[in-house]
ChimeraX commands (.cxc) that place a marker at each C-alpha (Angstrom):
marker #1 position -60.12,82.35,251.85 radius 0.5
marker #1 position -56.36,80.99,251.41 radius 0.5
marker #1 position -57.12,78.48,254.46 radius 0.5
marker #1 position -59.96,77.12,252.40 radius 0.5
marker #1 position -58.23,76.68,249.29 radius 0.5
marker #1 position -55.33,74.97,250.60 radius 0.5
marker #1 position -57.66,72.46,252.51 radius 0.5
marker #1 position -59.45,72.07,249.63 radius 0.5
marker #1 position -56.44,70.99,247.31 radius 0.5
marker #1 position -55.34,68.78,250.23 radius 0.5
marker #1 position -58.73,66.97,250.13 radius 0.5
marker #1 position -58.55,66.68,246.48 radius 0.5
marker #1 position -54.93,65.05,246.69 radius 0.5
marker #1 position -55.95,62.76,249.09 radius 0.5
marker #1 position -59.14,61.49,247.41 radius 0.5
marker #1 position -56.93,61.01,244.20 radius 0.5
marker #1 position -54.40,58.98,246.22 radius 0.5
marker #1 position -57.13,56.46,247.52 radius 0.5
marker #1 position -58.35,56.22,244.16 radius 0.5
marker #1 position -55.24,55.36,242.58 radius 0.5
marker #1 position -54.51,52.88,245.44 radius 0.5
marker #1 position -57.98,51.22,244.98 radius 0.5
marker #1 position -57.47,51.03,241.46 radius 0.5
marker #1 position -54.16,49.25,241.92 radius 0.5
marker #1 position -55.62,46.79,244.46 radius 0.5
marker #1 position -58.53,45.83,242.27 radius 0.5
marker #1 position -56.19,45.20,239.27 radius 0.5
marker #1 position -53.82,42.81,241.74 radius 0.5
marker #1 position -57.12,41.07,243.06 radius 0.5
marker #1 position -58.19,40.34,239.28 radius 0.5
marker #1 position -54.74,39.07,238.54 radius 0.5
marker #1 position -54.87,36.70,241.41 radius 0.5
marker #1 position -58.21,34.99,240.28 radius 0.5
marker #1 position -57.09,34.52,236.80 radius 0.5
marker #1 position -58.88,37.61,235.38 radius 0.5
marker #1 position -57.23,39.82,232.62 radius 0.5
marker #1 position -55.65,43.01,234.43 radius 0.5
marker #1 position -55.07,46.18,233.20 radius 0.5
marker #1 position -52.12,46.38,230.61 radius 0.5
marker #1 position -52.56,49.99,229.64 radius 0.5
marker #1 position -51.06,50.03,225.97 radius 0.5
marker #1 position -51.93,46.64,225.42 radius 0.5
marker #1 position -55.74,46.99,225.74 radius 0.5
marker #1 position -56.02,50.39,224.43 radius 0.5
marker #1 position -53.24,50.85,221.83 radius 0.5
marker #1 position -52.51,47.49,220.41 radius 0.5
marker #1 position -54.80,44.74,219.63 radius 0.5
marker #1 position -53.85,41.19,218.95 radius 0.5
marker #1 position -55.27,41.05,215.34 radius 0.5
marker #1 position -55.51,44.74,213.70 radius 0.5
marker #1 position -56.27,48.14,214.87 radius 0.5
marker #1 position -58.86,50.79,213.96 radius 0.5
marker #1 position -57.61,54.43,213.64 radius 0.5
marker #1 position -59.13,57.21,211.61 radius 0.5
marker #1 position -61.08,54.48,209.49 radius 0.5
marker #1 position -57.74,52.78,208.53 radius 0.5
marker #1 position -57.11,49.38,209.61 radius 0.5
marker #1 position -53.47,48.61,210.47 radius 0.5
marker #1 position -52.41,44.90,210.28 radius 0.5
marker #1 position -49.64,44.05,213.15 radius 0.5
marker #1 position -47.89,41.46,211.58 radius 0.5
marker #1 position -44.90,43.42,210.11 radius 0.5
marker #1 position -41.20,43.63,210.35 radius 0.5
marker #1 position -41.36,47.15,211.67 radius 0.5
marker #1 position -44.09,47.53,214.23 radius 0.5
marker #1 position -45.05,49.11,217.37 radius 0.5
marker #1 position -43.65,46.39,219.58 radius 0.5
marker #1 position -46.18,43.34,220.02 radius 0.5
marker #1 position -45.55,40.96,222.68 radius 0.5
marker #1 position -45.57,37.23,222.33 radius 0.5
marker #1 position -48.56,36.66,224.89 radius 0.5
marker #1 position -51.62,39.06,226.45 radius 0.5
marker #1 position -49.61,39.33,229.65 radius 0.5
marker #1 position -46.58,40.41,227.93 radius 0.5
marker #1 position -45.42,44.10,228.19 radius 0.5
marker #1 position -46.14,45.88,224.58 radius 0.5
marker #1 position -43.49,47.83,223.29 radius 0.5
marker #1 position -44.48,51.08,221.42 radius 0.5
marker #1 position -41.79,51.90,218.91 radius 0.5
marker #1 position -41.77,54.72,216.40 radius 0.5
marker #1 position -40.01,54.02,213.20 radius 0.5
marker #1 position -38.97,56.62,210.53 radius 0.5
marker #1 position -36.96,55.88,207.40 radius 0.5
marker #1 position -34.82,57.97,204.89 radius 0.5
marker #1 position -34.05,57.42,201.38 radius 0.5
marker #1 position -32.30,58.83,198.48 radius 0.5
marker #1 position -32.71,57.27,195.13 radius 0.5
marker #1 position -31.43,58.02,191.40 radius 0.5
marker #1 position -33.92,57.49,188.63 radius 0.5
marker #1 position -34.36,58.26,185.07 radius 0.5
marker #1 position -37.73,60.44,185.48 radius 0.5
marker #1 position -37.81,61.83,188.99 radius 0.5
marker #1 position -41.51,63.31,188.24 radius 0.5
marker #1 position -42.99,59.90,187.49 radius 0.5
marker #1 position -41.32,58.29,190.38 radius 0.5
marker #1 position -42.75,60.97,192.48 radius 0.5
marker #1 position -46.21,60.11,191.61 radius 0.5
marker #1 position -45.31,56.27,192.12 radius 0.5
marker #1 position -44.36,57.00,195.63 radius 0.5
marker #1 position -47.42,59.08,196.36 radius 0.5
marker #1 position -49.63,56.35,194.84 radius 0.5
marker #1 position -47.90,53.76,197.08 radius 0.5
marker #1 position -48.71,55.77,200.29 radius 0.5
marker #1 position -52.30,56.25,199.28 radius 0.5
marker #1 position -53.02,52.54,198.26 radius 0.5
marker #1 position -51.55,51.31,201.59 radius 0.5
marker #1 position -53.62,53.36,203.54 radius 0.5
marker #1 position -51.06,56.40,204.17 radius 0.5
marker #1 position -50.78,59.87,203.28 radius 0.5
marker #1 position -48.60,62.40,202.02 radius 0.5
marker #1 position -47.19,64.94,204.35 radius 0.5
marker #1 position -44.99,67.12,202.14 radius 0.5
marker #1 position -43.87,66.87,198.53 radius 0.5
marker #1 position -41.87,69.25,196.30 radius 0.5
marker #1 position -40.44,69.20,192.94 radius 0.5
marker #1 position -37.98,71.52,191.10 radius 0.5
marker #1 position -35.79,71.87,188.41 radius 0.5
marker #1 position -32.02,71.81,188.71 radius 0.5
marker #1 position -29.02,72.04,186.22 radius 0.5
marker #1 position -26.47,70.03,185.41 radius 0.5
marker #1 position -22.84,70.51,184.61 radius 0.5
marker #1 position -23.33,70.12,181.04 radius 0.5
marker #1 position -26.21,73.03,181.41 radius 0.5
marker #1 position -29.26,70.67,180.92 radius 0.5
marker #1 position -32.18,71.25,183.18 radius 0.5
marker #1 position -33.41,68.24,184.94 radius 0.5
marker #1 position -36.22,67.70,187.66 radius 0.5
marker #1 position -35.53,66.93,191.19 radius 0.5
marker #1 position -38.05,65.92,193.86 radius 0.5
marker #1 position -38.48,65.04,197.35 radius 0.5
marker #1 position -41.31,63.63,199.53 radius 0.5
marker #1 position -42.48,62.79,202.80 radius 0.5
marker #1 position -45.13,60.00,203.39 radius 0.5
marker #1 position -46.68,58.29,206.48 radius 0.5
marker #1 position -47.73,54.67,205.90 radius 0.5
marker #1 position -48.83,51.91,208.50 radius 0.5
marker #1 position -45.88,50.44,210.16 radius 0.5
marker #1 position -46.74,47.05,209.07 radius 0.5
marker #1 position -46.12,48.14,205.52 radius 0.5
marker #1 position -42.90,50.12,206.09 radius 0.5
marker #1 position -40.48,47.42,204.82 radius 0.5
marker #1 position -42.44,46.33,201.62 radius 0.5
marker #1 position -42.97,49.89,200.88 radius 0.5
marker #1 position -39.39,50.90,201.12 radius 0.5
marker #1 position -38.45,47.75,198.68 radius 0.5
marker #1 position -41.20,48.91,196.51 radius 0.5
marker #1 position -39.60,52.58,196.19 radius 0.5
marker #1 position -36.12,51.26,195.83 radius 0.5
marker #1 position -37.51,48.93,193.01 radius 0.5
marker #1 position -38.50,52.25,191.11 radius 0.5
marker #1 position -34.51,52.70,190.37 radius 0.5
marker #1 position -32.81,51.04,187.24 radius 0.5
marker #1 position -30.36,49.41,189.37 radius 0.5
marker #1 position -31.09,49.30,193.40 radius 0.5
marker #1 position -27.62,48.02,194.30 radius 0.5
marker #1 position -26.25,51.01,192.45 radius 0.5
marker #1 position -28.91,53.67,192.33 radius 0.5
marker #1 position -29.95,53.62,196.25 radius 0.5
marker #1 position -27.62,56.27,197.38 radius 0.5
marker #1 position -28.44,56.27,201.00 radius 0.5
marker #1 position -30.82,54.31,203.30 radius 0.5
marker #1 position -31.55,54.63,206.87 radius 0.5
marker #1 position -34.07,53.48,209.41 radius 0.5
marker #1 position -34.53,54.63,212.92 radius 0.5
marker #1 position -36.73,53.54,215.61 radius 0.5
marker #1 position -37.49,55.15,218.86 radius 0.5
marker #1 position -39.11,53.37,221.77 radius 0.5
marker #1 position -41.49,55.30,223.86 radius 0.5
marker #1 position -43.00,52.46,225.94 radius 0.5
marker #1 position -41.93,54.20,229.14 radius 0.5
marker #1 position -43.40,57.54,227.95 radius 0.5
marker #1 position -46.73,56.25,227.18 radius 0.5
marker #1 position -47.02,54.10,230.32 radius 0.5
marker #1 position -46.03,57.31,232.47 radius 0.5
marker #1 position -48.66,59.33,230.77 radius 0.5
marker #1 position -51.28,56.36,231.51 radius 0.5
marker #1 position -50.48,56.82,235.27 radius 0.5
marker #1 position -50.59,60.47,235.05 radius 0.5
marker #1 position -54.09,60.38,233.29 radius 0.5
marker #1 position -55.09,57.99,235.78 radius 0.5
marker #1 position -54.31,60.42,238.54 radius 0.5
marker #1 position -55.55,63.41,236.95 radius 0.5
marker #1 position -59.11,61.90,236.09 radius 0.5
marker #1 position -59.45,60.73,239.72 radius 0.5
marker #1 position -58.71,64.34,241.01 radius 0.5
marker #1 position -61.23,65.68,238.51 radius 0.5
marker #1 position -63.91,63.34,239.80 radius 0.5
marker #1 position -63.18,64.20,243.43 radius 0.5
marker #1 position -63.28,67.93,242.46 radius 0.5
marker #1 position -66.70,67.45,240.84 radius 0.5
marker #1 position -68.16,65.80,243.66 radius 0.5
marker #1 position -66.71,68.45,246.16 radius 0.5
marker #1 position -68.42,71.13,243.80 radius 0.5
marker #1 position -71.77,69.34,243.55 radius 0.5
marker #1 position -71.82,69.18,247.57 radius 0.5
marker #1 position -70.32,72.92,248.20 radius 0.5
marker #1 position -72.63,75.40,249.54 radius 0.5
marker #1 position -70.65,78.31,249.69 radius 0.5
marker #1 position -70.17,80.66,246.54 radius 0.5
marker #1 position -66.49,80.93,247.15 radius 0.5
marker #1 position -65.98,77.58,247.88 radius 0.5
marker #1 position -67.71,76.77,244.49 radius 0.5
marker #1 position -65.41,79.27,242.79 radius 0.5
marker #1 position -62.40,77.94,244.13 radius 0.5
marker #1 position -63.20,74.19,243.27 radius 0.5
marker #1 position -64.14,75.33,239.69 radius 0.5
marker #1 position -60.67,77.03,239.25 radius 0.5
marker #1 position -58.87,73.85,240.33 radius 0.5
marker #1 position -61.40,71.88,238.06 radius 0.5
marker #1 position -60.32,73.96,235.16 radius 0.5
marker #1 position -56.48,73.49,235.78 radius 0.5
marker #1 position -56.96,69.52,235.97 radius 0.5
marker #1 position -59.05,69.16,232.90 radius 0.5
marker #1 position -56.38,71.34,230.98 radius 0.5
marker #1 position -53.67,68.57,232.25 radius 0.5
marker #1 position -56.11,65.90,231.16 radius 0.5
marker #1 position -56.09,67.44,227.65 radius 0.5
marker #1 position -52.66,67.65,227.23 radius 0.5
marker #1 position -51.69,64.17,228.38 radius 0.5
marker #1 position -54.50,62.94,226.16 radius 0.5
marker #1 position -53.12,64.94,223.23 radius 0.5
marker #1 position -49.38,63.75,223.90 radius 0.5
marker #1 position -50.83,60.09,224.14 radius 0.5
marker #1 position -52.69,60.32,220.70 radius 0.5
marker #1 position -49.66,61.48,219.27 radius 0.5
marker #1 position -47.26,58.76,220.37 radius 0.5
marker #1 position -49.95,56.25,219.22 radius 0.5
marker #1 position -50.18,57.87,215.69 radius 0.5
marker #1 position -46.65,58.19,215.21 radius 0.5
marker #1 position -45.90,54.45,216.04 radius 0.5
marker #1 position -48.90,53.38,214.08 radius 0.5
marker #1 position -48.04,55.63,210.88 radius 0.5
marker #1 position -44.20,55.36,210.07 radius 0.5
marker #1 position -42.61,58.25,208.10 radius 0.5
marker #1 position -40.66,57.70,205.15 radius 0.5
marker #1 position -38.70,60.59,203.52 radius 0.5
marker #1 position -37.44,60.28,199.81 radius 0.5
marker #1 position -35.03,62.12,198.02 radius 0.5
marker #1 position -35.25,61.70,194.12 radius 0.5
marker #1 position -32.55,62.85,191.96 radius 0.5
marker #1 position -31.90,62.38,188.27 radius 0.5
marker #1 position -29.32,59.67,187.23 radius 0.5
marker #1 position -28.12,62.16,184.54 radius 0.5
marker #1 position -27.54,64.77,187.22 radius 0.5
marker #1 position -24.90,62.37,188.63 radius 0.5
marker #1 position -22.75,61.91,185.42 radius 0.5
marker #1 position -19.04,63.05,185.65 radius 0.5
marker #1 position -18.25,66.59,184.43 radius 0.5
marker #1 position -17.44,66.99,180.81 radius 0.5
marker #1 position -16.19,70.28,179.16 radius 0.5
marker #1 position -15.65,70.13,175.40 radius 0.5
marker #1 position -15.10,66.50,175.50 radius 0.5
marker #1 position -12.54,66.52,178.14 radius 0.5
marker #1 position -13.24,64.81,181.36 radius 0.5
marker #1 position -11.49,65.89,184.47 radius 0.5
marker #1 position -12.05,62.55,185.97 radius 0.5
marker #1 position -10.55,60.57,182.85 radius 0.5
marker #1 position -7.41,62.85,183.01 radius 0.5
marker #1 position -6.80,62.18,186.92 radius 0.5
marker #1 position -7.16,58.61,186.29 radius 0.5
marker #1 position -4.42,58.56,183.26 radius 0.5
marker #1 position -2.20,60.58,185.49 radius 0.5
marker #1 position -2.43,58.31,188.31 radius 0.5
marker #1 position -1.64,55.36,186.01 radius 0.5
marker #1 position 1.46,57.12,184.55 radius 0.5
marker #1 position 2.63,57.83,187.84 radius 0.5
marker #1 position 2.15,53.98,188.93 radius 0.5
marker #1 position 3.92,53.02,185.72 radius 0.5
marker #1 position 6.91,55.13,186.31 radius 0.5
marker #1 position 7.39,54.12,190.00 radius 0.5
marker #1 position 7.21,50.54,188.78 radius 0.5
marker #1 position 9.88,51.38,186.05 radius 0.5
marker #1 position 12.19,52.86,188.98 radius 0.5
marker #1 position 11.51,49.86,191.35 radius 0.5
marker #1 position 12.65,47.51,188.31 radius 0.5
marker #1 position 15.87,49.39,187.65 radius 0.5
marker #1 position 16.69,49.43,191.31 radius 0.5
marker #1 position 16.07,45.34,191.67 radius 0.5
marker #1 position 18.20,44.95,188.48 radius 0.5
marker #1 position 21.16,47.21,189.77 radius 0.5
marker #1 position 21.08,45.46,193.03 radius 0.5
marker #1 position 20.91,41.79,191.89 radius 0.5
marker #1 position 22.68,42.24,188.46 radius 0.5
marker #1 position 25.22,45.05,188.76 radius 0.5
marker #1 position 26.31,44.98,192.40 radius 0.5
marker #1 position 28.14,41.58,192.33 radius 0.5
marker #1 position 30.39,43.01,189.58 radius 0.5
marker #1 position 30.76,46.54,191.13 radius 0.5
marker #1 position 31.51,45.70,194.56 radius 0.5
marker #1 position 35.02,43.73,193.82 radius 0.5
marker #1 position 35.59,46.57,191.27 radius 0.5
marker #1 position 35.15,49.27,193.65 radius 0.5
marker #1 position 37.36,47.53,196.36 radius 0.5
marker #1 position 39.99,47.16,193.60 radius 0.5
marker #1 position 39.88,50.73,192.64 radius 0.5
marker #1 position 39.84,51.50,196.22 radius 0.5
marker #1 position 43.21,49.80,197.04 radius 0.5
marker #1 position 44.58,50.93,193.95 radius 0.5
marker #1 position 44.10,54.64,194.77 radius 0.5
marker #1 position 45.20,54.16,198.29 radius 0.5
marker #1 position 48.48,52.41,197.06 radius 0.5
marker #1 position 49.16,55.33,194.60 radius 0.5
marker #1 position 48.68,58.07,197.29 radius 0.5
marker #1 position 50.85,56.23,199.62 radius 0.5
marker #1 position 53.92,56.00,197.11 radius 0.5
marker #1 position 53.14,59.64,196.43 radius 0.5
marker #1 position 53.56,60.39,199.96 radius 0.5
marker #1 position 57.02,58.45,199.95 radius 0.5
marker #1 position 58.18,60.26,197.07 radius 0.5
marker #1 position 57.32,63.42,198.41 radius 0.5
marker #1 position 59.00,62.69,201.72 radius 0.5
marker #1 position 62.30,61.87,200.04 radius 0.5
marker #1 position 62.33,64.94,198.06 radius 0.5
marker #1 position 61.86,66.90,201.11 radius 0.5
marker #1 position 64.76,65.01,202.85 radius 0.5
marker #1 position 67.07,65.63,199.89 radius 0.5
marker #1 position 66.44,69.30,200.10 radius 0.5
marker #1 position 67.16,69.44,203.68 radius 0.5
marker #1 position 70.70,68.03,203.19 radius 0.5
marker #1 position 71.92,70.65,200.66 radius 0.5
marker #1 position 74.31,73.13,202.98 radius 0.5
marker #1 position 73.00,76.83,202.57 radius 0.5
marker #1 position 75.64,79.38,200.82 radius 0.5
marker #1 position 77.03,81.72,203.02 radius 0.5
marker #1 position 76.92,85.65,201.93 radius 0.5
marker #1 position 80.17,87.22,200.71 radius 0.5
marker #1 position 81.98,89.41,202.78 radius 0.5
marker link #1:1,2 radius 0.2
marker link #1:2,3 radius 0.2
marker link #1:3,4 radius 0.2
marker link #1:4,5 radius 0.2
marker link #1:5,6 radius 0.2
marker link #1:6,7 radius 0.2
marker link #1:7,8 radius 0.2
marker link #1:8,9 radius 0.2
marker link #1:9,10 radius 0.2
marker link #1:10,11 radius 0.2
marker link #1:11,12 radius 0.2
marker link #1:12,13 radius 0.2
marker link #1:13,14 radius 0.2
marker link #1:14,15 radius 0.2
marker link #1:15,16 radius 0.2
marker link #1:16,17 radius 0.2
marker link #1:17,18 radius 0.2
marker link #1:18,19 radius 0.2
marker link #1:19,20 radius 0.2
marker link #1:20,21 radius 0.2
marker link #1:21,22 radius 0.2
marker link #1:22,23 radius 0.2
marker link #1:23,24 radius 0.2
marker link #1:24,25 radius 0.2
marker link #1:25,26 radius 0.2
marker link #1:26,27 radius 0.2
marker link #1:27,28 radius 0.2
marker link #1:28,29 radius 0.2
marker link #1:29,30 radius 0.2
marker link #1:30,31 radius 0.2
marker link #1:31,32 radius 0.2
marker link #1:32,33 radius 0.2
marker link #1:33,34 radius 0.2
marker link #1:34,35 radius 0.2
marker link #1:35,36 radius 0.2
marker link #1:36,37 radius 0.2
marker link #1:37,38 radius 0.2
marker link #1:38,39 radius 0.2
marker link #1:39,40 radius 0.2
marker link #1:40,41 radius 0.2
marker link #1:41,42 radius 0.2
marker link #1:42,43 radius 0.2
marker link #1:43,44 radius 0.2
marker link #1:44,45 radius 0.2
marker link #1:45,46 radius 0.2
marker link #1:46,47 radius 0.2
marker link #1:47,48 radius 0.2
marker link #1:48,49 radius 0.2
marker link #1:49,50 radius 0.2
marker link #1:50,51 radius 0.2
marker link #1:51,52 radius 0.2
marker link #1:52,53 radius 0.2
marker link #1:53,54 radius 0.2
marker link #1:54,55 radius 0.2
marker link #1:55,56 radius 0.2
marker link #1:56,57 radius 0.2
marker link #1:57,58 radius 0.2
marker link #1:58,59 radius 0.2
marker link #1:59,60 radius 0.2
marker link #1:60,61 radius 0.2
marker link #1:61,62 radius 0.2
marker link #1:62,63 radius 0.2
marker link #1:63,64 radius 0.2
marker link #1:64,65 radius 0.2
marker link #1:65,66 radius 0.2
marker link #1:66,67 radius 0.2
marker link #1:67,68 radius 0.2
marker link #1:68,69 radius 0.2
marker link #1:69,70 radius 0.2
marker link #1:70,71 radius 0.2
marker link #1:71,72 radius 0.2
marker link #1:72,73 radius 0.2
marker link #1:73,74 radius 0.2
marker link #1:74,75 radius 0.2
marker link #1:75,76 radius 0.2
marker link #1:76,77 radius 0.2
marker link #1:77,78 radius 0.2
marker link #1:78,79 radius 0.2
marker link #1:79,80 radius 0.2
marker link #1:80,81 radius 0.2
marker link #1:81,82 radius 0.2
marker link #1:82,83 radius 0.2
marker link #1:83,84 radius 0.2
marker link #1:84,85 radius 0.2
marker link #1:85,86 radius 0.2
marker link #1:86,87 radius 0.2
marker link #1:87,88 radius 0.2
marker link #1:88,89 radius 0.2
marker link #1:89,90 radius 0.2
marker link #1:90,91 radius 0.2
marker link #1:91,92 radius 0.2
marker link #1:92,93 radius 0.2
marker link #1:93,94 radius 0.2
marker link #1:94,95 radius 0.2
marker link #1:95,96 radius 0.2
marker link #1:96,97 radius 0.2
marker link #1:97,98 radius 0.2
marker link #1:98,99 radius 0.2
marker link #1:99,100 radius 0.2
marker link #1:100,101 radius 0.2
marker link #1:101,102 radius 0.2
marker link #1:102,103 radius 0.2
marker link #1:103,104 radius 0.2
marker link #1:104,105 radius 0.2
marker link #1:105,106 radius 0.2
marker link #1:106,107 radius 0.2
marker link #1:107,108 radius 0.2
marker link #1:108,109 radius 0.2
marker link #1:109,110 radius 0.2
marker link #1:110,111 radius 0.2
marker link #1:111,112 radius 0.2
marker link #1:112,113 radius 0.2
marker link #1:113,114 radius 0.2
marker link #1:114,115 radius 0.2
marker link #1:115,116 radius 0.2
marker link #1:116,117 radius 0.2
marker link #1:117,118 radius 0.2
marker link #1:118,119 radius 0.2
marker link #1:119,120 radius 0.2
marker link #1:120,121 radius 0.2
marker link #1:121,122 radius 0.2
marker link #1:122,123 radius 0.2
marker link #1:123,124 radius 0.2
marker link #1:124,125 radius 0.2
marker link #1:125,126 radius 0.2
marker link #1:126,127 radius 0.2
marker link #1:127,128 radius 0.2
marker link #1:128,129 radius 0.2
marker link #1:129,130 radius 0.2
marker link #1:130,131 radius 0.2
marker link #1:131,132 radius 0.2
marker link #1:132,133 radius 0.2
marker link #1:133,134 radius 0.2
marker link #1:134,135 radius 0.2
marker link #1:135,136 radius 0.2
marker link #1:136,137 radius 0.2
marker link #1:137,138 radius 0.2
marker link #1:138,139 radius 0.2
marker link #1:139,140 radius 0.2
marker link #1:140,141 radius 0.2
marker link #1:141,142 radius 0.2
marker link #1:142,143 radius 0.2
marker link #1:143,144 radius 0.2
marker link #1:144,145 radius 0.2
marker link #1:145,146 radius 0.2
marker link #1:146,147 radius 0.2
marker link #1:147,148 radius 0.2
marker link #1:148,149 radius 0.2
marker link #1:149,150 radius 0.2
marker link #1:150,151 radius 0.2
marker link #1:151,152 radius 0.2
marker link #1:152,153 radius 0.2
marker link #1:153,154 radius 0.2
marker link #1:154,155 radius 0.2
marker link #1:155,156 radius 0.2
marker link #1:156,157 radius 0.2
marker link #1:157,158 radius 0.2
marker link #1:158,159 radius 0.2
marker link #1:159,160 radius 0.2
marker link #1:160,161 radius 0.2
marker link #1:161,162 radius 0.2
marker link #1:162,163 radius 0.2
marker link #1:163,164 radius 0.2
marker link #1:164,165 radius 0.2
marker link #1:165,166 radius 0.2
marker link #1:166,167 radius 0.2
marker link #1:167,168 radius 0.2
marker link #1:168,169 radius 0.2
marker link #1:169,170 radius 0.2
marker link #1:170,171 radius 0.2
marker link #1:171,172 radius 0.2
marker link #1:172,173 radius 0.2
marker link #1:173,174 radius 0.2
marker link #1:174,175 radius 0.2
marker link #1:175,176 radius 0.2
marker link #1:176,177 radius 0.2
marker link #1:177,178 radius 0.2
marker link #1:178,179 radius 0.2
marker link #1:179,180 radius 0.2
marker link #1:180,181 radius 0.2
marker link #1:181,182 radius 0.2
marker link #1:182,183 radius 0.2
marker link #1:183,184 radius 0.2
marker link #1:184,185 radius 0.2
marker link #1:185,186 radius 0.2
marker link #1:186,187 radius 0.2
marker link #1:187,188 radius 0.2
marker link #1:188,189 radius 0.2
marker link #1:189,190 radius 0.2
marker link #1:190,191 radius 0.2
marker link #1:191,192 radius 0.2
marker link #1:192,193 radius 0.2
marker link #1:193,194 radius 0.2
marker link #1:194,195 radius 0.2
marker link #1:195,196 radius 0.2
marker link #1:196,197 radius 0.2
marker link #1:197,198 radius 0.2
marker link #1:198,199 radius 0.2
marker link #1:199,200 radius 0.2
marker link #1:200,201 radius 0.2
marker link #1:201,202 radius 0.2
marker link #1:202,203 radius 0.2
marker link #1:203,204 radius 0.2
marker link #1:204,205 radius 0.2
marker link #1:205,206 radius 0.2
marker link #1:206,207 radius 0.2
marker link #1:207,208 radius 0.2
marker link #1:208,209 radius 0.2
marker link #1:209,210 radius 0.2
marker link #1:210,211 radius 0.2
marker link #1:211,212 radius 0.2
marker link #1:212,213 radius 0.2
marker link #1:213,214 radius 0.2
marker link #1:214,215 radius 0.2
marker link #1:215,216 radius 0.2
marker link #1:216,217 radius 0.2
marker link #1:217,218 radius 0.2
marker link #1:218,219 radius 0.2
marker link #1:219,220 radius 0.2
marker link #1:220,221 radius 0.2
marker link #1:221,222 radius 0.2
marker link #1:222,223 radius 0.2
marker link #1:223,224 radius 0.2
marker link #1:224,225 radius 0.2
marker link #1:225,226 radius 0.2
marker link #1:226,227 radius 0.2
marker link #1:227,228 radius 0.2
marker link #1:228,229 radius 0.2
marker link #1:229,230 radius 0.2
marker link #1:230,231 radius 0.2
marker link #1:231,232 radius 0.2
marker link #1:232,233 radius 0.2
marker link #1:233,234 radius 0.2
marker link #1:234,235 radius 0.2
marker link #1:235,236 radius 0.2
marker link #1:236,237 radius 0.2
marker link #1:237,238 radius 0.2
marker link #1:238,239 radius 0.2
marker link #1:239,240 radius 0.2
marker link #1:240,241 radius 0.2
marker link #1:241,242 radius 0.2
marker link #1:242,243 radius 0.2
marker link #1:243,244 radius 0.2
marker link #1:244,245 radius 0.2
marker link #1:245,246 radius 0.2
marker link #1:246,247 radius 0.2
marker link #1:247,248 radius 0.2
marker link #1:248,249 radius 0.2
marker link #1:249,250 radius 0.2
marker link #1:250,251 radius 0.2
marker link #1:251,252 radius 0.2
marker link #1:252,253 radius 0.2
marker link #1:253,254 radius 0.2
marker link #1:254,255 radius 0.2
marker link #1:255,256 radius 0.2
marker link #1:256,257 radius 0.2
marker link #1:257,258 radius 0.2
marker link #1:258,259 radius 0.2
marker link #1:259,260 radius 0.2
marker link #1:260,261 radius 0.2
marker link #1:261,262 radius 0.2
marker link #1:262,263 radius 0.2
marker link #1:263,264 radius 0.2
marker link #1:264,265 radius 0.2
marker link #1:265,266 radius 0.2
marker link #1:266,267 radius 0.2
marker link #1:267,268 radius 0.2
marker link #1:268,269 radius 0.2
marker link #1:269,270 radius 0.2
marker link #1:270,271 radius 0.2
marker link #1:271,272 radius 0.2
marker link #1:272,273 radius 0.2
marker link #1:273,274 radius 0.2
marker link #1:274,275 radius 0.2
marker link #1:275,276 radius 0.2
marker link #1:276,277 radius 0.2
marker link #1:277,278 radius 0.2
marker link #1:278,279 radius 0.2
marker link #1:279,280 radius 0.2
marker link #1:280,281 radius 0.2
marker link #1:281,282 radius 0.2
marker link #1:282,283 radius 0.2
marker link #1:283,284 radius 0.2
marker link #1:284,285 radius 0.2
marker link #1:285,286 radius 0.2
marker link #1:286,287 radius 0.2
marker link #1:287,288 radius 0.2
marker link #1:288,289 radius 0.2
marker link #1:289,290 radius 0.2
marker link #1:290,291 radius 0.2
marker link #1:291,292 radius 0.2
marker link #1:292,293 radius 0.2
marker link #1:293,294 radius 0.2
marker link #1:294,295 radius 0.2
marker link #1:295,296 radius 0.2
marker link #1:296,297 radius 0.2
marker link #1:297,298 radius 0.2
marker link #1:298,299 radius 0.2
marker link #1:299,300 radius 0.2
marker link #1:300,301 radius 0.2
marker link #1:301,302 radius 0.2
marker link #1:302,303 radius 0.2
marker link #1:303,304 radius 0.2
marker link #1:304,305 radius 0.2
marker link #1:305,306 radius 0.2
marker link #1:306,307 radius 0.2
marker link #1:307,308 radius 0.2
marker link #1:308,309 radius 0.2
marker link #1:309,310 radius 0.2
marker link #1:310,311 radius 0.2
marker link #1:311,312 radius 0.2
marker link #1:312,313 radius 0.2
marker link #1:313,314 radius 0.2
marker link #1:314,315 radius 0.2
marker link #1:315,316 radius 0.2
marker link #1:316,317 radius 0.2
marker link #1:317,318 radius 0.2
marker link #1:318,319 radius 0.2
marker link #1:319,320 radius 0.2
marker link #1:320,321 radius 0.2
marker link #1:321,322 radius 0.2
marker link #1:322,323 radius 0.2
marker link #1:323,324 radius 0.2
marker link #1:324,325 radius 0.2
marker link #1:325,326 radius 0.2
marker link #1:326,327 radius 0.2
view
């Protein structure tokens, strides 16, 4: 039984290899005679004008796209774009509704949305929201511009913005090759099972066929995920209330203002100290240096005279004869 199964698997692999080689030879011959060869992602995923997916039409003329080539013969790029935004608005609830409406009107959908209440430093309750939407890749740039337009001042109230891209062209191409090989093996197994007469052989082929069909479904699922991710870009938006970004104020006292005043006072004191040093060096030193030298030499002269007088006194005391004791 084991020998039969090994022989069966070997036959399937040989047939699958021959099928892949024939497909490659046919593709090469078509290219030589000027026909349109298989380009994998070009023909199956991206069309020149538009793409139909789940009843939605996705235009390909866009700033963020899945990687359209310049010609039908060029290698198409499949890129998954995702974006993150953090904005400050007056009314987060209304802005959340506007973002959802933008997604739906562009042919996209909402993946996740949430709104809850937060408390500011002054004790006031304000709404806070976040939402994740998926929109056609061709609409990513204009929709992001529209979302930023919900803020009072985009230059100041767009707190953060990030757009990232992931090139999955190589992975998708590899999956296409795997799918062709698996489908060729599946077809070979079907033919073997149809011609098999022994019940044991039929069961062995059926087990192998079940395995290959499971692998085919896995590869197709991954390819579909990559296709949909590249066609529909994700935008995550965090919406905060401008009121929650105001500086902390306690009973009319603003720590931010106190710190500013303290820094200004320190700078003013340092400036005054530097001014004094400049005045001292330029205005006072020319007078103080000669005066200091004169005082130095005068003190030195006085000390020298004092030393001489001291020496003379000691010399005079040394010349006085000592008195003899009485007998």
